[in-house]
FITI-193971 format. One record per residue (C-alpha): residue number from 1; chain; x negated, y negated, z. Coordinates in steps of 0.25 Angstrom, whole numbers. Each point is the difference from the previous one (the first is absolute). Layout:
% FITI-193971
pt resi:NUM; chain:A; px:X; py:Y; pz:Z
...
% end
This chain:
% FITI-193971
pt resi:1; chain:A; px:297; py:-42; pz:-10
pt resi:2; chain:A; px:5; py:14; pz:0
pt resi:3; chain:A; px:-14; py:4; pz:-9
pt resi:4; chain:A; px:-7; py:-6; pz:11
pt resi:5; chain:A; px:8; py:6; pz:13
pt resi:6; chain:A; px:-2; py:14; pz:-7
pt resi:7; chain:A; px:-15; py:-2; pz:-1
pt resi:8; chain:A; px:-1; py:-5; pz:16
pt resi:9; chain:A; px:9; py:12; pz:4
pt resi:10; chain:A; px:-9; py:10; pz:-8
pt resi:11; chain:A; px:-13; py:-6; pz:6
pt resi:12; chain:A; px:7; py:1; pz:14
pt resi:13; chain:A; px:3; py:14; pz:-2
pt resi:14; chain:A; px:-14; py:3; pz:-5
pt resi:15; chain:A; px:-6; py:-6; pz:12
pt resi:16; chain:A; px:8; py:7; pz:10
pt resi:17; chain:A; px:-2; py:14; pz:-6
pt resi:18; chain:A; px:-15; py:-3; pz:0
pt resi:19; chain:A; px:1; py:-4; pz:14
pt resi:20; chain:A; px:8; py:12; pz:5
pt resi:21; chain:A; px:-11; py:10; pz:-7
pt resi:22; chain:A; px:-12; py:-7; pz:8
pt resi:23; chain:A; px:7; py:0; pz:12
pt resi:24; chain:A; px:-4; py:13; pz:6
pt resi:25; chain:A; px:-15; py:-3; pz:-2
pt resi:26; chain:A; px:2; py:-15; pz:5
pt resi:27; chain:A; px:6; py:3; pz:15
pt resi:28; chain:A; px:-9; py:4; pz:12
pt resi:29; chain:A; px:-2; py:15; pz:2
pt resi:30; chain:A; px:11; py:7; pz:7
pt resi:31; chain:A; px:-3; py:12; pz:9
pt resi:32; chain:A; px:9; py:12; pz:-3
pt resi:33; chain:A; px:1; py:10; pz:10
pt resi:34; chain:A; px:3; py:15; pz:-1
pt resi:35; chain:A; px:9; py:7; pz:9
pt resi:36; chain:A; px:-6; py:8; pz:11
pt resi:37; chain:A; px:6; py:13; pz:-4
pt resi:38; chain:A; px:-13; py:8; pz:-4
pt resi:39; chain:A; px:-13; py:3; pz:4
pt resi:40; chain:A; px:-8; py:-3; pz:-12
pt resi:41; chain:A; px:-9; py:-10; pz:-8
pt resi:42; chain:A; px:5; py:-12; pz:-8
pt resi:43; chain:A; px:-4; py:-9; pz:-12
pt resi:44; chain:A; px:5; py:-15; pz:-3
pt resi:45; chain:A; px:5; py:1; pz:-14
pt resi:46; chain:A; px:6; py:-11; pz:-8
pt resi:47; chain:A; px:10; py:1; pz:-11
pt resi:48; chain:A; px:-3; py:-4; pz:-15
pt resi:49; chain:A; px:3; py:-13; pz:-5
pt resi:50; chain:A; px:14; py:2; pz:-6
pt resi:51; chain:A; px:5; py:8; pz:13
pt resi:52; chain:A; px:-6; py:-10; pz:10
pt resi:53; chain:A; px:7; py:-13; pz:-8
pt resi:54; chain:A; px:14; py:5; pz:1
pt resi:55; chain:A; px:10; py:-7; pz:9
pt resi:56; chain:A; px:3; py:7; pz:14
pt resi:57; chain:A; px:-6; py:10; pz:10
pt resi:58; chain:A; px:-5; py:10; pz:-9
pt resi:59; chain:A; px:1; py:16; pz:5
pt resi:60; chain:A; px:-8; py:11; pz:-7
pt resi:61; chain:A; px:0; py:14; pz:1
pt resi:62; chain:A; px:-10; py:11; pz:-5
pt resi:63; chain:A; px:9; py:7; pz:-10
pt resi:64; chain:A; px:-10; py:12; pz:-1
pt resi:65; chain:A; px:4; py:6; pz:13
pt resi:66; chain:A; px:14; py:3; pz:6
pt resi:67; chain:A; px:-5; py:-3; pz:13
pt resi:68; chain:A; px:-2; py:-14; pz:-3
pt resi:69; chain:A; px:-2; py:-12; pz:9
pt resi:70; chain:A; px:4; py:-13; pz:-4
pt resi:71; chain:A; px:-8; py:-12; pz:1
pt resi:72; chain:A; px:5; py:-15; pz:1
pt resi:73; chain:A; px:-10; py:-10; pz:-7
pt resi:74; chain:A; px:-2; py:-14; pz:6
pt resi:75; chain:A; px:0; py:-12; pz:-8
pt resi:76; chain:A; px:-14; py:3; pz:-6
pt resi:77; chain:A; px:6; py:12; pz:-6
pt resi:78; chain:A; px:-9; py:7; pz:12
pt resi:79; chain:A; px:2; py:12; pz:9
pt resi:80; chain:A; px:-7; py:10; pz:8
pt resi:81; chain:A; px:2; py:15; pz:-5
pt resi:82; chain:A; px:-3; py:13; pz:6
pt resi:83; chain:A; px:-12; py:7; pz:-6
pt resi:84; chain:A; px:9; py:9; pz:-6
pt resi:85; chain:A; px:6; py:-9; pz:-9
pt resi:86; chain:A; px:-11; py:-9; pz:-4
pt resi:87; chain:A; px:-4; py:9; pz:-13
pt resi:88; chain:A; px:14; py:-1; pz:-6
pt resi:89; chain:A; px:1; py:-15; pz:3
pt resi:90; chain:A; px:-14; py:-1; pz:-6
pt resi:91; chain:A; px:4; py:7; pz:-13
pt resi:92; chain:A; px:12; py:-10; pz:0
pt resi:93; chain:A; px:-9; py:-13; pz:-1
pt resi:94; chain:A; px:-2; py:-3; pz:13
pt resi:95; chain:A; px:-13; py:-5; pz:7
pt resi:96; chain:A; px:-7; py:0; pz:12
pt resi:97; chain:A; px:4; py:-14; pz:7
pt resi:98; chain:A; px:-7; py:-10; pz:10
pt resi:99; chain:A; px:2; py:7; pz:13
pt resi:100; chain:A; px:-5; py:-8; pz:11
pt resi:101; chain:A; px:8; py:-8; pz:9
pt resi:102; chain:A; px:-1; py:-8; pz:11
pt resi:103; chain:A; px:6; py:-2; pz:16
pt resi:104; chain:A; px:-4; py:-13; pz:9
pt resi:105; chain:A; px:5; py:-4; pz:11
pt resi:106; chain:A; px:-7; py:-14; pz:7
pt resi:107; chain:A; px:-1; py:-7; pz:13
pt resi:108; chain:A; px:0; py:13; pz:8
pt resi:109; chain:A; px:-1; py:-7; pz:14
pt resi:110; chain:A; px:4; py:14; pz:9
pt resi:111; chain:A; px:0; py:15; pz:-3
pt resi:112; chain:A; px:11; py:3; pz:-9
pt resi:113; chain:A; px:12; py:7; pz:2
pt resi:114; chain:A; px:11; py:8; pz:-8
pt resi:115; chain:A; px:7; py:-13; pz:1
pt resi:116; chain:A; px:-11; py:-10; pz:-4
pt resi:117; chain:A; px:-9; py:7; pz:-12
pt resi:118; chain:A; px:5; py:-3; pz:-13
pt resi:119; chain:A; px:-10; py:11; pz:-7
pt resi:120; chain:A; px:3; py:13; pz:-2
pt resi:121; chain:A; px:-6; py:10; pz:-11
pt resi:122; chain:A; px:9; py:9; pz:-8
pt resi:123; chain:A; px:-1; py:14; pz:-1
pt resi:124; chain:A; px:-12; py:4; pz:-9
pt resi:125; chain:A; px:-8; py:-11; pz:3
pt resi:126; chain:A; px:-15; py:-1; pz:0
pt resi:127; chain:A; px:-7; py:-11; pz:7
pt resi:128; chain:A; px:-11; py:-5; pz:-9
pt resi:129; chain:A; px:-4; py:-12; pz:9
pt resi:130; chain:A; px:3; py:-8; pz:13
pt resi:131; chain:A; px:-4; py:-15; pz:2
pt resi:132; chain:A; px:1; py:-7; pz:13
pt resi:133; chain:A; px:-1; py:-14; pz:2
pt resi:134; chain:A; px:0; py:-9; pz:13
pt resi:135; chain:A; px:6; py:-15; pz:-1
pt resi:136; chain:A; px:2; py:-5; pz:13
pt resi:137; chain:A; px:-16; py:-1; pz:2
pt resi:138; chain:A; px:0; py:10; pz:12
pt resi:139; chain:A; px:-8; py:15; pz:-1
pt resi:140; chain:A; px:10; py:11; pz:3
pt resi:141; chain:A; px:-5; py:6; pz:11
pt resi:142; chain:A; px:-3; py:15; pz:-2
pt resi:143; chain:A; px:4; py:-1; pz:-14
pt resi:144; chain:A; px:12; py:4; pz:-8
pt resi:145; chain:A; px:6; py:12; pz:2
pt resi:146; chain:A; px:10; py:5; pz:-13
pt resi:147; chain:A; px:9; py:11; pz:1
pt resi:148; chain:A; px:15; py:4; pz:3
pt resi:149; chain:A; px:10; py:5; pz:10
pt resi:150; chain:A; px:-7; py:14; pz:-1
pt resi:151; chain:A; px:-15; py:-5; pz:3
pt resi:152; chain:A; px:-3; py:-15; pz:2
pt resi:153; chain:A; px:-13; py:4; pz:-6
pt resi:154; chain:A; px:4; py:8; pz:-13
pt resi:155; chain:A; px:-7; py:-8; pz:-11
pt resi:156; chain:A; px:-11; py:-7; pz:7
pt resi:157; chain:A; px:-5; py:-3; pz:14
pt resi:158; chain:A; px:-6; py:-12; pz:7
pt resi:159; chain:A; px:-4; py:-7; pz:-12
pt resi:160; chain:A; px:-8; py:-12; pz:4
pt resi:161; chain:A; px:6; py:-14; pz:-4
pt resi:162; chain:A; px:-7; py:-13; pz:4
pt resi:163; chain:A; px:5; py:-14; pz:1
pt resi:164; chain:A; px:5; py:-4; pz:-14
pt resi:165; chain:A; px:-6; py:13; pz:-6
pt resi:166; chain:A; px:4; py:7; pz:-12
pt resi:167; chain:A; px:-3; py:17; pz:0
pt resi:168; chain:A; px:3; py:10; pz:-8
pt resi:169; chain:A; px:1; py:14; pz:7
pt resi:170; chain:A; px:-12; py:8; pz:-3
pt resi:171; chain:A; px:2; py:13; pz:-9
pt resi:172; chain:A; px:-5; py:8; pz:12
pt resi:173; chain:A; px:10; py:-5; pz:9
pt resi:174; chain:A; px:13; py:1; pz:-7
pt resi:175; chain:A; px:9; py:10; pz:-1
pt resi:176; chain:A; px:7; py:-1; pz:-14
pt resi:177; chain:A; px:12; py:10; pz:1
pt resi:178; chain:A; px:10; py:2; pz:11
pt resi:179; chain:A; px:-3; py:16; pz:1
pt resi:180; chain:A; px:13; py:4; pz:4
pt resi:181; chain:A; px:4; py:16; pz:-3
pt resi:182; chain:A; px:11; py:2; pz:-10
pt resi:183; chain:A; px:8; py:-11; pz:-8
pt resi:184; chain:A; px:-8; py:-13; pz:2
pt resi:185; chain:A; px:7; py:-11; pz:6
pt resi:186; chain:A; px:0; py:-16; pz:-1
pt resi:187; chain:A; px:-8; py:-6; pz:14
pt resi:188; chain:A; px:2; py:-12; pz:6
pt resi:189; chain:A; px:-14; py:-7; pz:3
pt resi:190; chain:A; px:-2; py:-5; pz:13
pt resi:191; chain:A; px:-12; py:-10; pz:4
pt resi:192; chain:A; px:-6; py:-2; pz:14
pt resi:193; chain:A; px:-11; py:-7; pz:6
pt resi:194; chain:A; px:-8; py:11; pz:6
pt resi:195; chain:A; px:-4; py:-7; pz:14
pt resi:196; chain:A; px:8; py:-14; pz:-3
pt resi:197; chain:A; px:4; py:-9; pz:-9
pt resi:198; chain:A; px:-7; py:-11; pz:6
pt resi:199; chain:A; px:9; py:-11; pz:-7
pt resi:200; chain:A; px:-6; py:4; pz:-13
pt resi:201; chain:A; px:10; py:1; pz:-12
pt resi:202; chain:A; px:-2; py:12; pz:-10
pt resi:203; chain:A; px:5; py:1; pz:-15
pt resi:204; chain:A; px:-1; py:15; pz:-6
pt resi:205; chain:A; px:1; py:3; pz:-14
pt resi:206; chain:A; px:1; py:16; pz:-4
pt resi:207; chain:A; px:-3; py:3; pz:-14
pt resi:208; chain:A; px:5; py:14; pz:-5
pt resi:209; chain:A; px:4; py:9; pz:-11
pt resi:210; chain:A; px:7; py:14; pz:-1
pt resi:211; chain:A; px:-3; py:14; pz:0
% end
């Protein structure tokens, strides 16, 4: 009996260890945003397997410089690194990670405001695509504007959206970066019906990466 219990405990321990090692690679991709403190470029890197598998939040530092920036890795062992630190972390076994993220808001029936918008682009975000969908069977009069509190059409203007239509904003009509001066900041996205919503309902998907 004791021998059987020992065998079962050993098998359970082995399965637990195996599941913990595999965990960072089985979870959905989590974004890891850098603090907006510098005007620089970035790369999205992921830690070697042994580091990523360690329990609890992981904080890593470029030990080759005295003016080091600390980075906190997400659940997949990844973070957004300033370009000055990329070379060091690559030399430590880090690799470029999946860095495409998605923001969505559904059932928009009136111009969104700072209180009703649920989509905010993080600092250093670069839009790769925007897709609009109308789900109530009513064309949006004048099309759809995509902007922010500073400009209603910062990202796109009067994008035609017909009844039950699905439209990807054309490259020529899409502004991909919030081009403020100085250090980049997060930007809450606002969606507006250019002329009238016409009882339409809009879904928006924004796909972005980091620069």
